[in-house]
DRENDO-1510 file (C-alpha; in Angstrom, 1 decimal, always signed):
<recs>
REC; n; res; u; v; w
REC; 1; MET; -0.1; +0.0; -0.1 .
REC; 2; LYS; +2.8; +2.4; +0.9 .
REC; 3; LYS; +4.4; +1.9; -2.7 .
REC; 4; ASN; +1.1; +2.8; -4.5 .
REC; 5; ASN; +0.7; +5.9; -2.2 .
REC; 6; VAL; +4.3; +7.0; -3.1 .
REC; 7; PHE; +3.4; +6.4; -6.9 .
REC; 8; LYS; +0.1; +8.4; -6.6 .
REC; 9; HIS; +2.0; +11.5; -5.0 .
REC; 10; LEU; +4.6; +11.2; -8.0 .
REC; 11; ILE; +2.2; +11.0; -10.9 .
REC; 12; THR; +0.6; +14.5; -10.3 .
REC; 13; PRO; +3.7; +16.7; -10.5 .
REC; 14; VAL; +4.7; +14.4; -13.4 .
REC; 15; ILE; +1.6; +15.0; -15.3 .
REC; 16; LEU; +1.7; +19.0; -14.4 .
REC; 17; MET; +5.2; +18.9; -15.9 .
REC; 18; ILE; +4.2; +17.4; -19.0 .
REC; 19; LEU; +1.4; +20.0; -19.4 .
REC; 20; ILE; +3.7; +22.8; -18.8 .
REC; 21; LEU; +6.1; +21.6; -21.3 .
REC; 22; THR; +3.3; +21.0; -23.8 .
REC; 23; GLY; +2.0; +24.4; -23.4 .
REC; 24; PHE; +5.5; +25.9; -23.7 .
REC; 25; VAL; +5.9; +24.0; -27.0 .
REC; 26; ILE; +2.3; +25.3; -28.4 .
REC; 27; TYR; +3.2; +28.8; -27.3 .
REC; 28; ARG; +6.7; +28.8; -29.3 .
REC; 29; LEU; +5.0; +27.1; -32.3 .
REC; 30; GLY; +2.2; +29.8; -32.3 .
REC; 31; ASN; +4.9; +32.6; -32.2 .
REC; 32; TYR; +7.3; +31.1; -34.6 .
REC; 33; PRO; +7.5; +33.3; -37.8 .
REC; 34; THR; +8.0; +30.3; -40.3 .
REC; 35; ILE; +5.0; +28.3; -39.1 .
REC; 36; HIS; +2.6; +29.8; -41.8 .
REC; 37; PHE; -0.6; +27.5; -40.9 .
REC; 38; LEU; -0.7; +29.1; -37.4 .
REC; 39; LYS; -2.3; +32.6; -38.3 .
REC; 40; TRP; -1.6; +35.4; -36.0 .
REC; 41; HIS; -4.9; +36.4; -34.1 .
REC; 42; GLY; -7.3; +38.5; -36.3 .
REC; 43; LEU; -5.4; +37.7; -39.5 .
REC; 44; ALA; -6.9; +35.2; -41.8 .
REC; 45; THR; -6.4; +34.1; -45.3 .
REC; 46; ALA; -8.9; +35.9; -47.6 .
REC; 47; PRO; -11.2; +33.9; -49.7 .
REC; 48; ASP; -11.0; +34.1; -53.6 .
REC; 49; LEU; -10.9; +37.7; -54.6 .
REC; 50; GLY; -11.6; +37.2; -58.2 .
REC; 51; GLU; -9.6; +38.5; -61.4 .
REC; 52; SER; -6.4; +40.6; -61.0 .
REC; 53; VAL; -5.0; +43.3; -62.8 .
REC; 54; PRO; -1.5; +45.0; -62.6 .
REC; 55; LEU; -1.0; +47.7; -60.1 .
REC; 56; GLU; +0.9; +50.5; -62.1 .
REC; 57; ASN; +2.1; +54.0; -61.4 .
REC; 58; TYR; +2.1; +53.4; -57.5 .
REC; 59; ASP; +3.8; +55.7; -55.2 .
REC; 60; LEU; +6.1; +53.7; -52.6 .
REC; 61; SER; +5.7; +54.2; -48.9 .
REC; 62; PRO; +8.7; +53.3; -46.5 .
REC; 63; ASP; +6.4; +52.4; -43.5 .
REC; 64; LEU; +7.0; +48.8; -43.4 .
REC; 65; MET; +10.7; +48.8; -44.3 .
REC; 66; VAL; +12.7; +46.5; -42.1 .
REC; 67; ILE; +15.8; +48.4; -41.0 .
REC; 68; SER; +18.5; +46.5; -39.2 .
REC; 69; PRO; +22.1; +45.2; -39.3 .
REC; 70; ASP; +20.9; +42.5; -41.7 .
REC; 71; TYR; +18.8; +44.9; -43.9 .
REC; 72; PRO; +20.5; +48.4; -43.7 .
REC; 73; LEU; +19.5; +51.5; -45.6 .
REC; 74; ASP; +22.0; +53.0; -48.1 .
REC; 75; GLU; +23.3; +56.5; -47.9 .
REC; 76; ALA; +21.2; +57.7; -50.7 .
REC; 77; THR; +17.8; +57.1; -48.9 .
REC; 78; ILE; +16.6; +60.1; -48.0 .
REC; 79; PRO; +13.0; +60.4; -46.7 .
REC; 80; GLU; +10.3; +63.1; -47.0 .
REC; 81; ILE; +11.1; +64.8; -43.9 .
REC; 82; VAL; +9.0; +67.6; -42.6 .
REC; 83; GLU; +9.0; +69.7; -39.1 .
REC; 84; TYR; +6.4; +68.6; -36.5 .
REC; 85; ARG; +4.1; +71.6; -35.4 .
REC; 86; SER; +6.7; +74.1; -35.7 .
REC; 87; THR; +8.6; +72.4; -32.9 .
REC; 88; GLY; +11.9; +72.0; -34.5 .
REC; 89; VAL; +11.7; +68.4; -34.4 .
REC; 90; LEU; +12.2; +66.5; -37.7 .
REC; 91; MET; +10.2; +63.4; -38.8 .
REC; 92; ALA; +9.0; +61.7; -41.8 .
REC; 93; GLU; +5.8; +63.3; -43.2 .
REC; 94; ASP; +3.9; +59.9; -43.0 .
REC; 95; ILE; +3.8; +59.9; -39.2 .
REC; 96; THR; +3.1; +63.6; -38.5 .
REC; 97; GLU; -0.6; +63.1; -38.3 .
REC; 98; SER; -0.6; +59.9; -36.2 .
REC; 99; TYR; +1.9; +61.0; -33.9 .
REC; 100; GLY; -0.2; +64.1; -33.4 .
REC; 101; GLN; -3.2; +62.0; -32.6 .
REC; 102; LEU; -1.1; +59.9; -29.9 .
REC; 103; SER; +0.5; +63.1; -28.2 .
REC; 104; ASP; -2.8; +64.8; -28.1 .
REC; 105; TYR; -4.3; +61.9; -26.4 .
REC; 106; ILE; -1.6; +61.7; -23.8 .
REC; 107; ARG; -2.3; +65.4; -23.1 .
REC; 108; GLU; -6.1; +64.9; -22.9 .
REC; 109; HIS; -6.3; +61.8; -20.8 .
REC; 110; PHE; -3.2; +61.8; -18.6 .
REC; 111; ASN; -2.6; +65.7; -18.3 .
REC; 112; ASN; +0.9; +65.1; -19.3 .
REC; 113; THR; +3.2; +65.7; -22.1 .
REC; 114; LEU; +4.9; +63.4; -24.5 .
REC; 115; TYR; +8.2; +64.7; -25.5 .
REC; 116; ILE; +10.6; +63.6; -28.2 .
REC; 117; GLU; +14.2; +63.0; -27.3 .
REC; 118; SER; +15.4; +61.9; -30.7 .
REC; 119; SER; +13.6; +61.8; -34.1 .
REC; 120; PHE; +15.3; +61.9; -37.8 .
REC; 121; ARG; +18.8; +61.2; -38.2 .
REC; 122; SER; +20.7; +61.3; -41.3 .
REC; 123; PHE; +23.5; +58.9; -42.5 .
REC; 124; GLU; +26.0; +61.6; -41.6 .
REC; 125; ASP; +24.5; +62.2; -38.3 .
REC; 126; GLN; +24.6; +58.5; -37.3 .
REC; 127; GLU; +28.1; +58.4; -38.4 .
REC; 128; ARG; +29.0; +61.2; -36.0 .
REC; 129; ILE; +27.0; +59.6; -33.1 .
REC; 130; LEU; +28.9; +56.2; -33.9 .
REC; 131; ALA; +32.3; +58.0; -33.5 .
REC; 132; GLU; +31.4; +59.8; -30.2 .
REC; 133; GLU; +29.4; +56.9; -28.6 .
REC; 134; GLY; +31.0; +53.6; -30.1 .
REC; 135; PRO; +29.3; +50.6; -31.5 .
REC; 136; GLU; +28.3; +49.3; -28.2 .
REC; 137; ILE; +25.9; +52.1; -27.9 .
REC; 138; ALA; +25.2; +53.5; -31.2 .
REC; 139; ALA; +24.0; +51.6; -34.3 .
REC; 140; LEU; +26.0; +51.5; -37.5 .
REC; 141; PRO; +24.9; +54.1; -40.2 .
REC; 142; GLY; +22.2; +52.8; -42.1 .
REC; 143; CYS; +21.2; +50.3; -39.5 .
REC; 144; SER; +19.3; +53.0; -37.2 .
REC; 145; GLU; +15.5; +53.3; -37.8 .
REC; 146; HIS; +16.2; +57.2; -37.3 .
REC; 147; GLN; +17.4; +57.3; -40.6 .
REC; 148; SER; +14.1; +56.6; -42.0 .
REC; 149; GLY; +12.3; +59.4; -39.9 .
REC; 150; LEU; +9.7; +56.8; -38.9 .
REC; 151; SER; +10.9; +56.1; -35.4 .
REC; 152; LEU; +11.0; +58.3; -32.3 .
REC; 153; ASP; +12.5; +58.1; -29.1 .
REC; 154; VAL; +9.9; +59.6; -26.5 .
REC; 155; TYR; +9.6; +60.3; -22.8 .
REC; 156; VAL; +7.6; +62.3; -20.1 .
REC; 157; MET; +9.2; +64.2; -17.5 .
REC; 158; TYR; +11.4; +62.6; -14.9 .
REC; 159; PHE; +10.8; +59.3; -17.0 .
REC; 160; GLY; +13.2; +59.2; -19.7 .
REC; 161; GLY; +15.1; +56.0; -21.4 .
REC; 162; SER; +14.6; +52.7; -19.9 .
REC; 163; ALA; +12.5; +54.4; -16.8 .
REC; 164; PHE; +9.7; +55.4; -19.5 .
REC; 165; ILE; +8.1; +52.2; -18.9 .
REC; 166; ASN; +7.6; +53.0; -15.1 .
REC; 167; SER; +5.3; +55.8; -16.0 .
REC; 168; ASN; +1.8; +55.7; -16.8 .
REC; 169; VAL; +2.0; +57.1; -20.0 .
REC; 170; GLY; +5.0; +54.7; -20.9 .
REC; 171; LYS; +2.7; +51.7; -20.0 .
REC; 172; PHE; +0.0; +53.1; -22.0 .
REC; 173; VAL; +2.3; +53.8; -25.0 .
REC; 174; ASN; +3.7; +50.3; -24.7 .
REC; 175; THR; +0.2; +48.7; -24.6 .
REC; 176; ASN; -1.7; +50.7; -27.0 .
REC; 177; CYS; +0.6; +52.7; -29.4 .
REC; 178; GLY; -0.8; +50.0; -32.1 .
REC; 179; ASP; -4.1; +51.9; -32.1 .
REC; 180; PHE; -2.3; +54.9; -33.3 .
REC; 181; GLY; +0.0; +53.2; -36.1 .
REC; 182; PHE; +3.1; +52.6; -34.0 .
REC; 183; ILE; +4.8; +49.6; -32.5 .
REC; 184; ILE; +7.4; +49.1; -29.8 .
REC; 185; ARG; +10.2; +48.3; -32.3 .
REC; 186; TYR; +12.5; +46.4; -29.8 .
REC; 187; PRO; +10.4; +44.6; -27.3 .
REC; 188; LEU; +11.3; +42.6; -24.4 .
REC; 189; GLY; +13.0; +39.2; -25.1 .
REC; 190; ALA; +13.4; +39.7; -28.9 .
REC; 191; GLU; +16.9; +40.8; -29.0 .
REC; 192; ASN; +17.8; +37.7; -31.2 .
REC; 193; ILE; +15.3; +38.7; -33.5 .
REC; 194; THR; +15.6; +42.4; -34.0 .
REC; 195; GLY; +19.3; +42.7; -33.2 .
REC; 196; PHE; +18.6; +45.4; -30.5 .
REC; 197; LYS; +17.9; +45.1; -26.8 .
REC; 198; TYR; +14.4; +46.1; -25.4 .
REC; 199; GLU; +13.8; +49.7; -25.9 .
REC; 200; PRO; +10.3; +50.8; -24.2 .
REC; 201; TRP; +10.9; +54.4; -25.5 .
REC; 202; HIS; +11.5; +53.6; -29.0 .
REC; 203; ILE; +8.3; +53.8; -31.2 .
REC; 204; ARG; +8.2; +52.9; -34.8 .
REC; 205; TYR; +5.6; +53.9; -37.3 .
REC; 206; VAL; +4.2; +51.0; -39.4 .
REC; 207; GLY; +0.6; +52.2; -39.9 .
REC; 208; LEU; -2.7; +50.7; -39.5 .
REC; 209; PRO; -3.7; +47.7; -39.4 .
REC; 210; HIS; -0.1; +46.4; -39.3 .
REC; 211; SER; +0.5; +48.0; -36.1 .
REC; 212; LYS; -2.7; +46.4; -34.4 .
REC; 213; ILE; -1.8; +43.2; -35.7 .
REC; 214; ILE; +1.8; +43.4; -34.3 .
REC; 215; THR; +0.9; +44.7; -30.9 .
REC; 216; GLU; -2.2; +42.2; -30.3 .
REC; 217; ASN; +0.2; +39.3; -31.0 .
REC; 218; ASN; +3.1; +40.7; -29.2 .
REC; 219; ILE; +5.4; +39.9; -32.1 .
REC; 220; THR; +8.1; +41.8; -33.9 .
REC; 221; LEU; +8.0; +43.4; -37.3 .
REC; 222; GLU; +10.3; +40.8; -38.6 .
REC; 223; GLU; +8.1; +38.0; -37.3 .
REC; 224; TYR; +4.9; +39.7; -38.7 .
REC; 225; ILE; +6.7; +40.1; -42.3 .
REC; 226; ASP; +7.9; +36.5; -42.4 .
REC; 227; SER; +4.8; +35.1; -41.6 .
REC; 228; LEU; +3.1; +36.6; -44.6 .
REC; 229; THR; +3.2; +34.0; -47.3 .
REC; 230; PRO; +4.2; +35.7; -50.7 .
REC; 231; ASP; +1.5; +36.2; -53.3 .
REC; 232; THR; -1.1; +35.4; -50.6 .
REC; 233; TRP; -4.0; +37.7; -49.5 .
REC; 234; TYR; -5.3; +38.1; -46.1 .
REC; 235; SER; -8.0; +39.8; -44.5 .
REC; 236; TYR; -8.2; +42.0; -41.4 .
REC; 237; GLY; -11.0; +44.1; -40.6 .
REC; 238; GLU; -11.6; +46.4; -43.3 .
REC; 239; TYR; -8.3; +45.8; -45.0 .
REC; 240; ILE; -6.7; +43.0; -47.2 .
REC; 241; ILE; -3.1; +42.7; -47.0 .
REC; 242; SER; -0.5; +40.8; -49.5 .
REC; 243; ARG; +3.4; +40.4; -49.7 .
REC; 244; ARG; +4.1; +40.2; -53.3 .
REC; 245; SER; +7.0; +40.3; -55.7 .
REC; 246; PRO; +7.5; +44.0; -57.1 .
REC; 247; ASP; +8.2; +42.4; -60.6 .
REC; 248; SER; +4.6; +41.1; -60.8 .
REC; 249; LEU; +2.5; +43.4; -58.7 .
REC; 250; MET; -1.3; +42.1; -59.2 .
REC; 251; ILE; -4.1; +43.1; -57.1 .
REC; 252; PRO; -7.7; +42.1; -57.1 .
REC; 253; GLU; -9.6; +44.0; -59.9 .
REC; 254; ARG; -12.5; +44.9; -57.7 .
REC; 255; TYR; -10.3; +46.9; -55.4 .
REC; 256; LYS; -8.1; +48.9; -58.0 .
REC; 257; ASP; -10.0; +52.0; -57.2 .
REC; 258; ASN; -9.7; +51.7; -53.2 .
REC; 259; ASP; -7.2; +53.4; -51.2 .
REC; 260; ILE; -3.9; +51.4; -51.8 .
REC; 261; LYS; -0.6; +51.4; -50.0 .
REC; 262; VAL; +2.4; +49.7; -51.4 .
REC; 263; CYS; +5.4; +49.3; -49.0 .
REC; 264; PRO; +8.9; +47.8; -49.7 .
REC; 265; ASP; +9.7; +45.7; -47.0 .
REC; 266; ASN; +13.5; +46.0; -47.6 .
REC; 267; MET; +13.9; +42.3; -47.9 .
REC; 268; GLY; +12.9; +41.9; -51.5 .
REC; 269; TYR; +9.2; +42.1; -51.6 .
REC; 270; VAL; +6.7; +44.7; -51.1 .
REC; 271; ILE; +3.5; +44.7; -48.8 .
REC; 272; VAL; +0.1; +45.8; -50.5 .
REC; 273; THR; -2.3; +47.1; -47.9 .
REC; 274; ILE; -5.9; +47.8; -49.5 .
REC; 275; HIS; -8.4; +49.8; -47.3 .
REC; 276; ILE; -11.8; +47.9; -48.4 .
</recs>
């Protein structure tokens, strides 16, 4: 009888350990970017969309470009940069409206001001910073997202840098910036994917609906783009999305007159987003 009791006491923790390991494996599979049959929450393969036609004379947007040591920008990449609300802060024209909405929301709901510590930096600016701070701190020229003008380092009074996440505003931005078109570009625990340590103060504009998909699923920009099987259409709310070859850019004919954005991913493809 004593042996049976010992066995009964052992079986429960063994089963518990098996369940924990099984859950961990399922979690990793669900978050591994090359497992295409497991779709991100809210993103589904679109049904047959009918006849396709070439998309011609389209303007390219930089919003979804991966910029990293593996996928750098060249020195000739010069984005459309404007001054934000006569503040002297320079950023990509694409993000001014969305950042203004985020900033206004913080002021209205938190009675606080969201400041910008760093915004657009040219290739030459990054060369100078690298020389001053060294490669342990500064990114190589072409590898900093600030060269695109799409990224901002933000803070509130008394909470800058890594302390930003300790403020109410920082917690809100890290959780809800996807509603405004931004993502936390270098999230916690993703250094092996992004090549950068966790930076809760560094927000990157990718635009809707991509920002919501990324933040809702707690994934990186690299994982999101890698999960899009080329030449497959996906649906998300009022949008359809596809990662396609720039050499044969076909879109559903029924949506050719809709609002269409075409973004190179800096990895050999373009991402087409159609607001339907």
